[in-house]
C-alpha angles and dihedrals in degrees: 000000000000122000113208125193117220139004097269092052090048091053090053095047129018095015097047117113111224116191114238117250111253095229102024096140129153115255092248091056092047089053092048092052091050090050094048097044100030094238139055111277135177119237090258094050092048092049092050090050091051093048092049093048094050091047090052102036106024117193094010092061093044091053093045093054092042087058094043098050105023102027088237113165119236111268145110111330095209123069115233122236089251093053091050095048095043092049094049090051090062093069111107116248096247092052091044090054091050092050091047089052092049092048090052093052093046092048093048092051094049093046087056089047090052088058089061098038124104114301138192116272137164127190136149093006096307138080146126140265117212117209133174116236112258103229127022126190117207122195116209116189128199139095105157088031115035122211112199087154090064090055090055094042093052106033100041095060088049093052093046090050090057102252107172099216131018120197122192126203118192142158124255131234133211114338092016092283128142112231113268087227091062091046093053091046090050089051092051092046096048100246109175103202135013127203130195101230137107143178125027092332090062092051090048093051092050093045100045103021125230137211089281104024120065117222111257129215097227137009123221138187141052128277144159130293097289093047090050093050091045092052090053091050098049096045107121092031084066134354122263127202099221144310110264130203136177120321117274130198132172116193115196116199136181128205093277097053119126107247092206093057095042091050091049091051092052093047092049088065098036092059092060092085142315092272095057119123112224109177131178124200112190134179094221139033091228096060092041092055092047090053093047090052090049091050090057092047094051093045089063090069101047129092093217094049093123091055092048094047091053091051092050091047099047106028109011138070147134132259132194113221136179101252146348089261091056090049090053090049088055091047091052089054092048093043097206128202089235129024118190118195102201092173138111115273088010094173089067089069101046092091091059093060113096104159122042136108090226137355121218107201117210134348091284092064106065121185090233090069087053088059092061124009113008092093110238115100116269090214098106142162120275135179093048091305087128085081088074109013143038142205119319109269147152091290091064089065095050131081129197121224116192118227126204120186117161135185117224097261094050092044090054093050093049094043093054093060095034093055091055090055092045092054090050090054092049096248103132092167091057090049093049092050088057098039090056086065091059120098088235095040124145094266096045 
């Protein structure tokens, strides 16, 4: 893990944002695409081909690509009620209890959030009507690593918002089965329908609709490269929540930070995948080196150590800066998904943070708890999107419709001024539509 001295050096190295290469695919994936499509294709070209095929053929194309990329046998895309219930029953009691606890915390938080979300109002002839979208599609990745927490973190805010129907698309594991953990999480979160489909074909089915899959209004949730490209391509046909990339965490420490806890927080993010971005900003070289040593010690005990080490090597690192304030300035520039303030009197610094998906205040508030049981959704902005967006929440499932209802006197007052502007813009028809509302209008 690299140790960088100074803020400027950190900006040039571990805090630099390098755009992903459009066709940067592993050789095995390039070969697989050539085999499936009969010619070499970039990730973008392959995704476009999949989207077009699903739009034209529906279920048949979804099943074909499920088989080609996931080895999924041809069969019914949608899980039956019996399959869902029987699968959920397989979850051991202790794990069931933990998921029920997490679901309760997540639901409570989003019910509180709903109280502060946009609301109907009407004053002075104008207002707004707030409505939940009718049908949401949530994408839940994971075969080798299963993410029941992502089901809870995505579907529960939708249900609290009042979405009428929640559809879930997810990959299958061995034997063509969806993980029982996902099925239990879907049951706890109130998911209405579950479909065996993944990748770009799943996004296409949700966006365009097929014989089996209803078209949704908006698609939510992170995924791999092809899911990300597909979400970009279908935006406008349907809504999408955001475009998600690899996990990002900045941990800021002062001289009194506990190296064991700081190292654990960094590793918790590094083990997500090899593209994760675990970054340490420290106020002294001494504490930084102690944390780096502790990282190496703890990695020796973890089953995903190789994944974490690759993330630290390629995308992580540590930097020594002049103060906590300077570290927060750097974090604001980087706009991380997660920002951990492992410093004394951490709440003093919260007001300085402008750009972060979530802030974890003090050593007793680790980001890992935020991934599971704190309550707010762990689906958060990456790739500097924290400059303009935040964590997935109830508000993402709501839409605001403006309402205008005027009495005659108010309409006349507004029309008088509006007509002047319309004439100046050269829209005589607009002006006439307003002038006909005036007592002395052309038809009066």
